[in-house]
A tleap script that builds the chain and sets N, CA, C and O, in Angstrom:
source leaprc.protein.ff14SB
mol = sequence {
  NMET SER ASN PHE GLN GLN ARG THR ILE THR
  GLY LEU ILE PHE ILE THR VAL LEU ILE GLY
  SER ILE LEU LEU SER SER LEU SER PHE PHE
  VAL LEU PHE PHE ILE ILE THR LEU LEU ALA
  ILE LEU GLU PHE TYR LYS LEU VAL SER VAL
  GLU GLU LYS LYS PRO GLN ILE VAL PHE GLY
  THR LEU ILE ALA LEU PHE ILE PHE ILE TYR
  LEU TYR TYR ILE LYS GLN THR THR TYR LYS
  LEU ASP TRP VAL VAL ASP LEU ALA ILE THR
  TYR LYS VAL PRO ILE ILE ILE ILE LEU LEU
  TYR PHE LEU LEU PHE ILE PHE GLU LEU PHE
  ARG LYS SER LYS HIE PRO PHE ILE ASN ILE
  ALA LEU THR ILE THR GLY ILE ILE TYR VAL
  ALA VAL PRO PHE GLY LEU PHE LEU PHE ILE
  GLY CALA
}
set mol.1.N position { 103.676 127.242 87.495 }
set mol.1.CA position { 105.429 126.694 87.844 }
set mol.1.C position { 105.468 125.060 86.881 }
set mol.1.O position { 104.453 124.451 86.545 }
set mol.2.N position { 106.680 124.686 86.635 }
set mol.2.CA position { 107.002 123.752 85.644 }
set mol.2.C position { 106.862 122.654 86.227 }
set mol.2.O position { 106.837 122.662 87.457 }
set mol.3.N position { 106.730 121.388 85.494 }
set mol.3.CA position { 106.806 120.343 86.184 }
set mol.3.C position { 107.677 120.017 87.151 }
set mol.3.O position { 107.366 119.783 88.319 }
set mol.4.N position { 109.221 119.984 86.506 }
set mol.4.CA position { 110.238 119.973 87.563 }
set mol.4.C position { 110.405 120.785 88.704 }
set mol.4.O position { 111.064 120.326 89.637 }
set mol.5.N position { 109.957 121.829 88.781 }
set mol.5.CA position { 109.481 122.874 89.934 }
set mol.5.C position { 109.205 121.842 90.949 }
set mol.5.O position { 109.860 121.409 91.896 }
set mol.6.N position { 107.550 121.468 90.267 }
set mol.6.CA position { 106.937 120.959 91.185 }
set mol.6.C position { 106.967 119.703 91.923 }
set mol.6.O position { 106.240 119.406 92.870 }
set mol.7.N position { 108.256 118.708 91.173 }
set mol.7.CA position { 108.979 117.576 91.516 }
set mol.7.C position { 109.754 117.828 92.558 }
set mol.7.O position { 109.540 117.182 93.584 }
set mol.8.N position { 110.785 118.783 92.538 }
set mol.8.CA position { 111.447 119.105 93.523 }
set mol.8.C position { 110.936 119.557 94.673 }
set mol.8.O position { 111.523 119.210 95.698 }
set mol.9.N position { 110.018 120.225 94.764 }
set mol.9.CA position { 109.323 121.089 95.707 }
set mol.9.C position { 108.703 120.002 96.432 }
set mol.9.O position { 108.729 120.093 97.659 }
set mol.10.N position { 107.966 118.651 95.735 }
set mol.10.CA position { 107.562 117.570 96.409 }
set mol.10.C position { 108.478 116.899 97.230 }
set mol.10.O position { 108.196 116.528 98.370 }
set mol.11.N position { 109.954 116.672 96.496 }
set mol.11.CA position { 110.708 115.789 96.830 }
set mol.11.C position { 111.105 116.463 98.207 }
set mol.11.O position { 110.779 115.793 99.187 }
set mol.12.N position { 111.699 117.573 98.450 }
set mol.12.CA position { 111.987 118.315 99.092 }
set mol.12.C position { 111.150 118.232 100.524 }
set mol.12.O position { 111.702 118.287 101.623 }
set mol.13.N position { 109.876 118.106 100.339 }
set mol.13.CA position { 108.898 118.302 101.400 }
set mol.13.C position { 108.963 116.756 102.180 }
set mol.13.O position { 109.028 116.452 103.371 }
set mol.14.N position { 108.914 115.975 100.974 }
set mol.14.CA position { 108.781 114.098 101.541 }
set mol.14.C position { 110.122 114.050 102.307 }
set mol.14.O position { 110.005 113.570 103.434 }
set mol.15.N position { 111.420 114.453 101.946 }
set mol.15.CA position { 112.692 114.021 102.844 }
set mol.15.C position { 112.781 114.698 103.841 }
set mol.15.O position { 113.620 114.483 104.715 }
set mol.16.N position { 111.772 115.800 103.880 }
set mol.16.CA position { 111.754 116.946 104.972 }
set mol.16.C position { 110.751 115.943 106.236 }
set mol.16.O position { 110.995 115.997 107.442 }
set mol.17.N position { 109.883 115.273 105.764 }
set mol.17.CA position { 108.990 114.653 106.853 }
set mol.17.C position { 109.937 113.431 107.131 }
set mol.17.O position { 110.223 113.254 108.315 }
set mol.18.N position { 110.515 112.476 106.113 }
set mol.18.CA position { 111.197 111.357 106.571 }
set mol.18.C position { 112.139 111.332 107.100 }
set mol.18.O position { 112.454 110.248 107.592 }
set mol.19.N position { 113.172 112.633 107.289 }
set mol.19.CA position { 113.953 112.921 108.043 }
set mol.19.C position { 113.210 113.291 109.521 }
set mol.19.O position { 113.428 112.603 110.518 }
set mol.20.N position { 112.754 113.881 109.530 }
set mol.20.CA position { 111.638 114.138 110.955 }
set mol.20.C position { 110.931 113.200 111.405 }
set mol.20.O position { 110.366 113.371 112.485 }
set mol.21.N position { 110.842 112.477 110.989 }
set mol.21.CA position { 109.811 110.880 111.790 }
set mol.21.C position { 110.900 110.422 112.271 }
set mol.21.O position { 110.943 110.304 113.495 }
set mol.22.N position { 112.451 109.913 111.227 }
set mol.22.CA position { 113.395 109.047 111.971 }
set mol.22.C position { 113.840 110.003 113.516 }
set mol.22.O position { 114.071 109.532 114.630 }
set mol.23.N position { 113.849 111.402 113.102 }
set mol.23.CA position { 114.635 111.903 114.224 }
set mol.23.C position { 113.660 111.745 115.349 }
set mol.23.O position { 114.123 111.471 116.456 }
set mol.24.N position { 111.880 111.937 115.149 }
set mol.24.CA position { 111.291 112.192 116.206 }
set mol.24.C position { 111.282 111.115 116.930 }
set mol.24.O position { 111.827 111.233 118.027 }
set mol.25.N position { 110.762 109.926 116.626 }
set mol.25.CA position { 109.873 108.391 117.075 }
set mol.25.C position { 110.420 107.594 116.202 }
set mol.25.O position { 110.586 107.960 115.038 }
set mol.26.N position { 110.810 106.282 116.679 }
set mol.26.CA position { 110.632 105.447 116.133 }
set mol.26.C position { 109.228 105.140 115.698 }
set mol.26.O position { 109.083 104.474 114.673 }
set mol.27.N position { 108.004 105.625 116.482 }
set mol.27.CA position { 106.553 105.489 116.097 }
set mol.27.C position { 106.293 106.213 114.889 }
set mol.27.O position { 105.447 105.884 114.058 }
set mol.28.N position { 106.946 107.073 114.828 }
set mol.28.CA position { 106.444 108.309 114.060 }
set mol.28.C position { 106.954 107.443 112.343 }
set mol.28.O position { 106.300 107.439 111.300 }
set mol.29.N position { 108.211 106.849 112.595 }
set mol.29.CA position { 108.606 106.342 111.798 }
set mol.29.C position { 107.975 104.990 111.033 }
set mol.29.O position { 108.175 104.668 109.862 }
set mol.30.N position { 107.331 104.440 111.813 }
set mol.30.CA position { 106.645 103.168 111.612 }
set mol.30.C position { 105.262 104.104 111.113 }
set mol.30.O position { 104.870 103.893 109.966 }
set mol.31.N position { 104.648 104.952 111.803 }
set mol.31.CA position { 103.054 105.541 111.080 }
set mol.31.C position { 103.363 105.946 110.093 }
set mol.31.O position { 102.410 105.805 109.326 }
set mol.32.N position { 104.797 106.740 109.244 }
set mol.32.CA position { 104.892 107.145 108.266 }
set mol.32.C position { 105.314 106.080 107.246 }
set mol.32.O position { 105.035 106.405 106.092 }
set mol.33.N position { 105.925 104.872 107.381 }
set mol.33.CA position { 105.802 103.653 106.098 }
set mol.33.C position { 104.850 102.678 106.338 }
set mol.33.O position { 104.655 101.597 105.780 }
set mol.34.N position { 104.150 103.368 107.484 }
set mol.34.CA position { 102.377 101.906 107.339 }
set mol.34.C position { 101.735 102.599 105.940 }
set mol.34.O position { 101.261 102.065 104.937 }
set mol.35.N position { 101.938 104.133 106.330 }
set mol.35.CA position { 100.749 105.102 105.007 }
set mol.35.C position { 101.758 104.552 104.011 }
set mol.35.O position { 101.221 103.801 103.196 }
set mol.36.N position { 102.857 104.687 103.870 }
set mol.36.CA position { 103.286 104.309 102.549 }
set mol.36.C position { 103.124 103.081 101.399 }
set mol.36.O position { 102.878 102.863 100.213 }
set mol.37.N position { 103.561 102.252 103.109 }
set mol.37.CA position { 102.850 100.923 102.405 }
set mol.37.C position { 101.857 100.570 101.703 }
set mol.37.O position { 101.777 100.194 100.534 }
set mol.38.N position { 100.718 100.795 102.914 }
set mol.38.CA position { 99.109 101.156 102.334 }
set mol.38.C position { 98.930 101.761 101.106 }
set mol.38.O position { 97.751 101.457 100.925 }
set mol.39.N position { 99.242 102.385 100.150 }
set mol.39.CA position { 99.784 103.515 99.359 }
set mol.39.C position { 100.055 102.804 98.288 }
set mol.39.O position { 99.460 102.652 97.221 }
set mol.40.N position { 101.475 102.203 98.913 }
set mol.40.CA position { 102.092 101.444 97.503 }
set mol.40.C position { 101.400 99.964 97.450 }
set mol.40.O position { 101.240 99.475 96.332 }
set mol.41.N position { 101.096 99.427 98.286 }
set mol.41.CA position { 100.606 97.852 97.922 }
set mol.41.C position { 98.969 98.333 97.101 }
set mol.41.O position { 98.677 97.562 96.186 }
set mol.42.N position { 98.022 99.392 97.327 }
set mol.42.CA position { 97.417 99.522 96.836 }
set mol.42.C position { 97.301 100.080 95.587 }
set mol.42.O position { 96.298 99.882 94.902 }
set mol.43.N position { 98.644 101.069 95.048 }
set mol.43.CA position { 98.696 101.239 93.906 }
set mol.43.C position { 98.993 100.098 93.061 }
set mol.43.O position { 98.444 99.876 91.982 }
set mol.44.N position { 100.058 99.252 93.708 }
set mol.44.CA position { 100.790 97.833 92.918 }
set mol.44.C position { 99.424 97.097 92.625 }
set mol.44.O position { 99.449 96.655 91.477 }
set mol.45.N position { 98.199 96.807 93.300 }
set mol.45.CA position { 97.609 95.514 92.851 }
set mol.45.C position { 96.384 97.037 91.606 }
set mol.45.O position { 95.637 96.503 90.786 }
set mol.46.N position { 96.370 98.136 91.635 }
set mol.46.CA position { 95.815 98.766 90.722 }
set mol.46.C position { 96.278 98.732 89.302 }
set mol.46.O position { 95.670 98.886 88.242 }
set mol.47.N position { 97.974 98.400 89.687 }
set mol.47.CA position { 98.829 98.567 87.952 }
set mol.47.C position { 98.642 97.201 87.454 }
set mol.47.O position { 98.636 97.017 86.237 }
set mol.48.N position { 98.454 96.005 88.452 }
set mol.48.CA position { 98.126 94.635 87.878 }
set mol.48.C position { 96.858 94.238 87.561 }
set mol.48.O position { 96.558 93.174 87.019 }
set mol.49.N position { 96.127 95.099 87.904 }
set mol.49.CA position { 95.022 94.311 88.192 }
set mol.49.C position { 94.626 95.000 86.455 }
set mol.49.O position { 94.586 96.166 86.063 }
set mol.50.N position { 94.361 93.578 85.666 }
set mol.50.CA position { 93.795 93.926 84.301 }
set mol.50.C position { 92.567 93.043 83.880 }
set mol.50.O position { 91.924 92.374 84.689 }
set mol.51.N position { 92.355 93.094 82.784 }
set mol.51.CA position { 90.661 92.602 82.316 }
set mol.51.C position { 90.191 91.137 82.966 }
set mol.51.O position { 89.009 91.028 83.293 }
set mol.52.N position { 91.095 90.012 83.158 }
set mol.52.CA position { 90.598 89.027 83.600 }
set mol.52.C position { 91.263 88.241 84.896 }
set mol.52.O position { 90.662 87.401 85.564 }
set mol.53.N position { 92.767 88.727 85.143 }
set mol.53.CA position { 93.333 88.818 85.923 }
set mol.53.C position { 93.287 89.766 87.175 }
set mol.53.O position { 93.939 90.809 87.125 }
set mol.54.N position { 92.538 89.458 88.319 }
set mol.54.CA position { 92.689 90.258 89.432 }
set mol.54.C position { 93.383 90.045 90.662 }
set mol.54.O position { 92.929 88.988 91.098 }
set mol.55.N position { 94.279 90.504 91.487 }
set mol.55.CA position { 94.328 90.128 92.657 }
set mol.55.C position { 93.794 90.773 93.793 }
set mol.55.O position { 93.513 91.970 93.856 }
set mol.56.N position { 93.621 89.637 95.001 }
set mol.56.CA position { 92.399 89.996 95.634 }
set mol.56.C position { 93.099 91.129 96.643 }
set mol.56.O position { 93.910 90.916 97.544 }
set mol.57.N position { 92.605 92.228 96.265 }
set mol.57.CA position { 92.880 93.504 96.664 }
set mol.57.C position { 92.376 93.845 98.216 }
set mol.57.O position { 93.195 94.687 98.584 }
set mol.58.N position { 91.833 93.714 98.855 }
set mol.58.CA position { 91.389 93.342 100.204 }
set mol.58.C position { 92.243 92.447 100.901 }
set mol.58.O position { 93.178 92.913 101.553 }
set mol.59.N position { 92.039 91.179 100.849 }
set mol.59.CA position { 92.993 90.653 101.697 }
set mol.59.C position { 94.333 90.138 101.367 }
set mol.59.O position { 94.844 89.199 101.978 }
set mol.60.N position { 94.903 90.774 100.378 }
set mol.60.CA position { 96.112 91.052 100.546 }
set mol.60.C position { 96.850 92.265 101.088 }
set mol.60.O position { 97.876 92.204 101.766 }
set mol.61.N position { 96.109 93.567 100.653 }
set mol.61.CA position { 96.282 94.357 101.623 }
set mol.61.C position { 96.289 94.013 103.299 }
set mol.61.O position { 96.953 94.586 104.162 }
set mol.62.N position { 95.469 93.052 103.440 }
set mol.62.CA position { 95.172 92.970 105.439 }
set mol.62.C position { 96.524 92.154 105.215 }
set mol.62.O position { 97.356 92.764 105.886 }
set mol.63.N position { 97.150 91.065 104.595 }
set mol.63.CA position { 97.848 90.376 104.855 }
set mol.63.C position { 99.788 91.307 104.776 }
set mol.63.O position { 100.881 90.967 105.229 }
set mol.64.N position { 99.408 92.275 104.130 }
set mol.64.CA position { 100.881 93.244 103.972 }
set mol.64.C position { 101.068 93.940 105.229 }
set mol.64.O position { 102.106 94.043 105.883 }
set mol.65.N position { 99.313 94.645 105.599 }
set mol.65.CA position { 99.809 94.926 106.550 }
set mol.65.C position { 99.963 94.386 107.969 }
set mol.65.O position { 100.363 95.025 108.942 }
set mol.66.N position { 99.574 93.081 107.932 }
set mol.66.CA position { 99.763 92.797 109.282 }
set mol.66.C position { 101.329 91.846 109.257 }
set mol.66.O position { 101.930 91.723 110.324 }
set mol.67.N position { 101.760 91.368 108.288 }
set mol.67.CA position { 103.267 91.635 107.887 }
set mol.67.C position { 104.151 92.751 108.851 }
set mol.67.O position { 104.798 92.709 109.897 }
set mol.68.N position { 103.742 93.829 107.773 }
set mol.68.CA position { 104.576 95.124 108.170 }
set mol.68.C position { 104.593 95.735 109.883 }
set mol.68.O position { 105.558 96.280 110.419 }
set mol.69.N position { 103.014 95.413 110.625 }
set mol.69.CA position { 102.970 95.719 111.748 }
set mol.69.C position { 103.783 94.421 112.812 }
set mol.69.O position { 104.228 94.595 113.946 }
set mol.70.N position { 103.779 92.965 111.894 }
set mol.70.CA position { 104.935 92.057 112.965 }
set mol.70.C position { 106.248 92.250 113.213 }
set mol.70.O position { 106.860 91.844 114.201 }
set mol.71.N position { 106.889 93.188 111.854 }
set mol.71.CA position { 108.018 93.200 111.564 }
set mol.71.C position { 108.067 94.407 112.496 }
set mol.71.O position { 109.016 94.287 113.271 }
set mol.72.N position { 107.489 95.340 112.657 }
set mol.72.CA position { 107.729 96.526 113.463 }
set mol.72.C position { 107.636 95.579 115.053 }
set mol.72.O position { 108.473 95.704 115.947 }
set mol.73.N position { 106.868 94.987 115.095 }
set mol.73.CA position { 106.595 94.292 116.792 }
set mol.73.C position { 107.965 93.664 116.700 }
set mol.73.O position { 108.695 94.065 117.607 }
set mol.74.N position { 108.628 92.662 115.750 }
set mol.74.CA position { 109.982 92.177 115.795 }
set mol.74.C position { 110.891 93.233 116.626 }
set mol.74.O position { 111.341 93.125 117.767 }
set mol.75.N position { 111.005 94.198 115.768 }
set mol.75.CA position { 112.350 95.316 116.051 }
set mol.75.C position { 112.051 95.807 117.253 }
set mol.75.O position { 113.042 96.033 117.947 }
set mol.76.N position { 110.798 96.099 117.834 }
set mol.76.CA position { 110.829 96.634 118.870 }
set mol.76.C position { 111.093 95.367 120.196 }
set mol.76.O position { 111.751 95.758 121.160 }
set mol.77.N position { 110.806 94.544 120.206 }
set mol.77.CA position { 110.907 93.377 121.033 }
set mol.77.C position { 112.591 92.755 120.982 }
set mol.77.O position { 113.222 92.159 121.855 }
set mol.78.N position { 112.883 93.054 119.970 }
set mol.78.CA position { 114.092 92.436 119.601 }
set mol.78.C position { 115.122 93.054 121.224 }
set mol.78.O position { 115.759 92.274 121.932 }
set mol.79.N position { 115.051 94.181 121.408 }
set mol.79.CA position { 116.279 95.187 122.258 }
set mol.79.C position { 116.018 94.936 124.070 }
set mol.79.O position { 116.671 95.388 125.010 }
set mol.80.N position { 114.671 93.942 124.063 }
set mol.80.CA position { 113.941 94.096 125.429 }
set mol.80.C position { 114.745 92.963 126.124 }
set mol.80.O position { 115.383 92.129 125.483 }
set mol.81.N position { 114.659 92.993 127.691 }
set mol.81.CA position { 115.151 91.901 128.501 }
set mol.81.C position { 113.678 90.769 128.549 }
set mol.81.O position { 113.785 89.549 128.682 }
set mol.82.N position { 112.715 91.310 128.447 }
set mol.82.CA position { 111.411 90.252 128.900 }
set mol.82.C position { 111.263 89.488 127.823 }
set mol.82.O position { 110.081 89.147 127.800 }
set mol.83.N position { 111.978 88.927 126.694 }
set mol.83.CA position { 111.824 88.261 125.635 }
set mol.83.C position { 110.963 86.853 125.679 }
set mol.83.O position { 110.262 86.353 124.800 }
set mol.84.N position { 111.244 86.417 126.932 }
set mol.84.CA position { 110.195 85.232 127.205 }
set mol.84.C position { 109.070 85.325 127.053 }
set mol.84.O position { 108.484 84.583 126.264 }
set mol.85.N position { 108.436 86.271 127.772 }
set mol.85.CA position { 107.407 86.606 127.598 }
set mol.85.C position { 106.460 86.984 126.020 }
set mol.85.O position { 105.320 86.673 125.674 }
set mol.86.N position { 107.547 87.779 125.340 }
set mol.86.CA position { 107.075 88.232 123.874 }
set mol.86.C position { 107.637 86.603 122.705 }
set mol.86.O position { 107.283 86.357 121.552 }
set mol.87.N position { 108.387 85.967 123.432 }
set mol.87.CA position { 107.929 84.572 122.404 }
set mol.87.C position { 106.884 83.808 122.062 }
set mol.87.O position { 106.978 83.137 121.034 }
set mol.88.N position { 106.228 83.780 122.495 }
set mol.88.CA position { 105.197 83.160 122.490 }
set mol.88.C position { 104.277 83.784 120.953 }
set mol.88.O position { 103.887 83.183 119.951 }
set mol.89.N position { 104.202 85.034 121.311 }
set mol.89.CA position { 103.521 85.931 120.312 }
set mol.89.C position { 104.573 85.770 118.713 }
set mol.89.O position { 104.084 85.605 117.596 }
set mol.90.N position { 105.972 85.869 119.002 }
set mol.90.CA position { 106.915 86.159 118.084 }
set mol.90.C position { 106.975 84.384 117.116 }
set mol.90.O position { 107.592 84.157 116.075 }
set mol.91.N position { 106.292 83.603 117.760 }
set mol.91.CA position { 106.444 82.132 116.841 }
set mol.91.C position { 104.299 81.989 116.629 }
set mol.91.O position { 103.651 81.524 115.692 }
set mol.92.N position { 103.903 82.512 117.730 }
set mol.92.CA position { 102.527 82.517 116.999 }
set mol.92.C position { 102.098 83.005 115.639 }
set mol.92.O position { 101.450 82.413 114.776 }
set mol.93.N position { 102.720 84.490 115.645 }
set mol.93.CA position { 102.168 85.396 114.734 }
set mol.93.C position { 102.759 84.619 113.037 }
set mol.93.O position { 102.105 84.644 111.995 }
set mol.94.N position { 103.733 84.178 113.172 }
set mol.94.CA position { 104.368 83.590 112.048 }
set mol.94.C position { 102.668 82.570 110.767 }
set mol.94.O position { 102.116 82.619 109.668 }
set mol.95.N position { 102.675 81.847 112.075 }
set mol.95.CA position { 102.006 80.767 112.090 }
set mol.95.C position { 100.445 81.238 111.863 }
set mol.95.O position { 99.691 80.384 111.397 }
set mol.96.N position { 99.900 82.563 112.167 }
set mol.96.CA position { 99.174 82.948 111.294 }
set mol.96.C position { 99.075 83.355 110.452 }
set mol.96.O position { 98.001 83.338 109.850 }
set mol.97.N position { 100.217 83.958 109.967 }
set mol.97.CA position { 100.360 84.300 108.639 }
set mol.97.C position { 100.646 83.111 107.689 }
set mol.97.O position { 99.732 83.059 106.866 }
set mol.98.N position { 101.281 82.436 107.549 }
set mol.98.CA position { 100.856 81.144 106.875 }
set mol.98.C position { 99.161 80.782 106.758 }
set mol.98.O position { 98.723 80.554 105.630 }
set mol.99.N position { 98.378 80.742 107.743 }
set mol.99.CA position { 97.127 80.276 107.501 }
set mol.99.C position { 96.676 81.511 106.739 }
set mol.99.O position { 96.075 81.225 105.704 }
set mol.100.N position { 96.800 82.710 106.964 }
set mol.100.CA position { 96.230 83.409 105.683 }
set mol.100.C position { 96.423 83.471 104.395 }
set mol.100.O position { 95.626 83.919 103.570 }
set mol.101.N position { 98.280 82.689 104.041 }
set mol.101.CA position { 97.693 82.243 102.636 }
set mol.101.C position { 97.242 81.493 102.458 }
set mol.101.O position { 96.949 81.427 101.264 }
set mol.102.N position { 96.747 80.250 103.332 }
set mol.102.CA position { 96.087 79.464 102.768 }
set mol.102.C position { 94.745 79.786 102.811 }
set mol.102.O position { 93.908 78.946 102.478 }
set mol.103.N position { 94.473 80.740 103.126 }
set mol.103.CA position { 92.826 81.535 103.105 }
set mol.103.C position { 92.909 82.167 102.051 }
set mol.103.O position { 91.938 82.311 101.308 }
set mol.104.N position { 94.001 82.619 101.822 }
set mol.104.CA position { 94.294 83.446 100.095 }
set mol.104.C position { 93.658 82.581 99.022 }
set mol.104.O position { 92.747 82.978 98.295 }
set mol.105.N position { 94.106 81.579 98.983 }
set mol.105.CA position { 93.792 79.977 98.440 }
set mol.105.C position { 92.002 79.616 98.099 }
set mol.105.O position { 91.252 79.605 97.123 }
set mol.106.N position { 91.942 79.389 99.369 }
set mol.106.CA position { 90.410 79.206 99.793 }
set mol.106.C position { 89.636 80.134 99.002 }
set mol.106.O position { 88.824 79.797 98.141 }
set mol.107.N position { 89.994 81.613 99.414 }
set mol.107.CA position { 89.329 82.771 98.824 }
set mol.107.C position { 89.006 82.775 97.510 }
set mol.107.O position { 87.973 83.163 96.963 }
set mol.108.N position { 89.769 82.410 97.161 }
set mol.108.CA position { 90.399 82.316 95.239 }
set mol.108.C position { 89.286 81.186 94.417 }
set mol.108.O position { 88.644 81.203 93.367 }
set mol.109.N position { 89.486 80.218 95.574 }
set mol.109.CA position { 88.750 78.728 94.821 }
set mol.109.C position { 87.068 79.503 94.960 }
set mol.109.O position { 86.251 79.063 94.151 }
set mol.110.N position { 86.696 80.320 95.684 }
set mol.110.CA position { 85.111 80.500 95.667 }
set mol.110.C position { 85.028 82.125 94.710 }
set mol.110.O position { 83.978 82.727 94.485 }
set mol.111.N position { 86.292 82.530 94.307 }
set mol.111.CA position { 85.929 83.471 93.261 }
set mol.111.C position { 85.272 83.284 91.794 }
set mol.111.O position { 84.632 83.982 91.007 }
set mol.112.N position { 85.799 81.901 91.855 }
set mol.112.CA position { 85.600 81.352 90.398 }
set mol.112.C position { 85.902 82.411 89.301 }
set mol.112.O position { 85.059 82.996 88.622 }
set mol.113.N position { 87.092 82.539 89.253 }
set mol.113.CA position { 87.775 83.237 88.133 }
set mol.113.C position { 88.208 82.483 87.107 }
set mol.113.O position { 88.036 81.264 87.146 }
set mol.114.N position { 88.733 82.991 86.210 }
set mol.114.CA position { 89.252 81.982 84.551 }
set mol.114.C position { 90.848 81.621 85.150 }
set mol.114.O position { 91.548 80.620 84.999 }
set mol.115.N position { 91.112 83.084 85.997 }
set mol.115.CA position { 92.773 82.860 86.368 }
set mol.115.C position { 93.129 82.401 87.512 }
set mol.115.O position { 93.954 83.104 88.094 }
set mol.116.N position { 92.721 81.258 88.158 }
set mol.116.CA position { 93.150 81.609 89.862 }
set mol.116.C position { 94.446 82.013 90.147 }
set mol.116.O position { 94.686 83.033 90.793 }
set mol.117.N position { 95.433 81.148 89.629 }
set mol.117.CA position { 96.649 80.949 89.951 }
set mol.117.C position { 97.332 82.119 89.460 }
set mol.117.O position { 98.428 82.323 89.982 }
set mol.118.N position { 96.869 83.100 88.403 }
set mol.118.CA position { 97.587 84.218 88.541 }
set mol.118.C position { 96.820 85.230 89.376 }
set mol.118.O position { 97.275 86.373 89.339 }
set mol.119.N position { 95.967 85.065 89.966 }
set mol.119.CA position { 95.340 85.976 90.790 }
set mol.119.C position { 96.120 85.746 92.072 }
set mol.119.O position { 96.385 86.750 92.733 }
set mol.120.N position { 96.659 84.168 92.658 }
set mol.120.CA position { 96.921 84.329 94.068 }
set mol.120.C position { 98.234 85.003 93.310 }
set mol.120.O position { 98.572 86.148 93.609 }
set mol.121.N position { 98.914 84.283 92.374 }
set mol.121.CA position { 100.588 85.368 92.282 }
set mol.121.C position { 100.631 86.611 92.192 }
set mol.121.O position { 101.586 87.300 92.550 }
set mol.122.N position { 99.392 87.095 91.606 }
set mol.122.CA position { 99.572 88.742 91.823 }
set mol.122.C position { 99.704 89.148 93.136 }
set mol.122.O position { 100.553 89.901 93.614 }
set mol.123.N position { 98.686 88.517 93.731 }
set mol.123.CA position { 98.408 89.125 95.399 }
set mol.123.C position { 100.104 88.480 95.993 }
set mol.123.O position { 100.923 89.372 96.210 }
set mol.124.N position { 100.389 87.605 96.138 }
set mol.124.CA position { 101.268 87.510 96.995 }
set mol.124.C position { 102.499 88.233 96.358 }
set mol.124.O position { 103.427 88.778 96.956 }
set mol.125.N position { 102.339 88.139 95.278 }
set mol.125.CA position { 104.141 89.390 94.937 }
set mol.125.C position { 103.715 90.486 95.542 }
set mol.125.O position { 104.496 90.806 96.439 }
set mol.126.N position { 102.602 91.362 95.411 }
set mol.126.CA position { 102.312 92.845 95.963 }
set mol.126.C position { 102.731 92.346 97.272 }
set mol.126.O position { 103.661 92.997 97.748 }
set mol.127.N position { 102.189 91.094 98.197 }
set mol.127.CA position { 103.034 91.547 99.701 }
set mol.127.C position { 104.420 91.108 99.646 }
set mol.127.O position { 105.066 91.722 100.495 }
set mol.128.N position { 105.033 90.406 99.078 }
set mol.128.CA position { 106.297 90.005 98.881 }
set mol.128.C position { 107.470 91.648 98.306 }
set mol.128.O position { 108.494 92.049 98.859 }
set mol.129.N position { 106.798 92.193 97.117 }
set mol.129.CA position { 107.274 93.312 96.023 }
set mol.129.C position { 107.236 94.412 97.202 }
set mol.129.O position { 108.393 94.705 97.501 }
set mol.130.N position { 106.531 94.936 97.772 }
set mol.130.CA position { 106.261 96.192 99.319 }
set mol.130.C position { 106.089 95.724 99.985 }
set mol.130.O position { 107.279 95.564 100.258 }
set mol.131.N position { 105.255 94.813 101.264 }
set mol.131.CA position { 105.155 94.914 102.229 }
set mol.131.C position { 106.573 94.311 102.854 }
set mol.131.O position { 106.809 94.693 104.000 }
set mol.132.N position { 107.291 93.653 102.409 }
set mol.132.CA position { 108.578 93.064 103.599 }
set mol.132.C position { 109.438 94.223 103.325 }
set mol.132.O position { 109.788 94.728 104.392 }
set mol.133.N position { 109.952 94.886 102.217 }
set mol.133.CA position { 110.849 95.558 102.093 }
set mol.133.C position { 110.790 96.667 102.857 }
set mol.133.O position { 111.729 96.965 103.594 }
set mol.134.N position { 109.596 97.461 102.763 }
set mol.134.CA position { 108.915 98.550 103.237 }
set mol.134.C position { 108.911 98.217 104.969 }
set mol.134.O position { 108.660 99.217 105.641 }
set mol.135.N position { 109.137 97.044 105.688 }
set mol.135.CA position { 108.897 96.835 106.554 }
set mol.135.C position { 110.330 96.357 107.533 }
set mol.135.O position { 110.494 96.261 108.749 }
set mol.136.N position { 111.312 96.104 106.244 }
set mol.136.CA position { 112.685 96.012 106.793 }
set mol.136.C position { 113.322 97.360 106.848 }
set mol.136.O position { 114.376 97.748 107.351 }
set mol.137.N position { 112.436 97.921 106.226 }
set mol.137.CA position { 112.853 99.506 106.617 }
set mol.137.C position { 112.653 100.173 108.124 }
set mol.137.O position { 113.000 101.275 108.549 }
set mol.138.N position { 112.075 99.256 108.658 }
set mol.138.CA position { 112.005 99.777 110.001 }
set mol.138.C position { 112.844 99.487 110.918 }
set mol.138.O position { 112.770 99.926 112.066 }
set mol.139.N position { 114.055 98.426 110.336 }
set mol.139.CA position { 115.418 98.255 111.306 }
set mol.139.C position { 116.166 99.259 111.089 }
set mol.139.O position { 117.055 99.583 111.877 }
set mol.140.N position { 115.909 99.899 109.979 }
set mol.140.CA position { 116.990 101.090 109.766 }
set mol.140.C position { 117.027 102.455 110.522 }
set mol.140.O position { 117.919 103.271 110.752 }
set mol.141.N position { 115.014 102.331 110.967 }
set mol.141.CA position { 114.757 103.680 111.435 }
set mol.141.C position { 114.863 103.768 112.993 }
set mol.141.O position { 115.366 102.797 113.558 }
set mol.142.N position { 114.412 104.907 113.802 }
set mol.142.CA position { 114.768 105.154 114.962 }
set mol.142.C position { 114.532 104.127 115.715 }
set mol.142.O position { 114.813 104.162 116.913 }
savepdb mol mol.pdb
quit
C-alpha cells in the first residue's frame, strides 16, 4: 500500500469518527476533542523541546486540559435557565486558571534552568496555541 493510500484511508476514518461524534452527542464530541487536545499539546511540547529550552510539559498539559474542560462547561451552561447557580463556578474558574499561570512561574523558578522565560513562554504558547482553539471547536459541535 502506498503512502498516499494509507493517508487517504486514515483521513477517511478520521472524518467518519468526527462526523459520528458530532451526530452522536455533545459529550462524544467533547471526548474526541479532549483526546485530540491532549495528543496535540504533548506533540507541541515535544517539538519545541530542545537542548536547554524545555517547557513544563506536565503542568502545561494540565492547564491546557483544565481550560478545555472549562470551555466545555461554559458551552453546556450557556443555554440553561438556572444560570444563577452556575454563576459562582463561571467566575471562580478563571481565577483558578490565573493562579495556575502564577504557579507556572513559581515552578520554573525552582527548576533552575538557564532559560526560564523561554521555558515559560513555550509552555504558555502551547496552551494558547492548542487548547484554546480546540476548546472553541466545542462551540460549533453538537
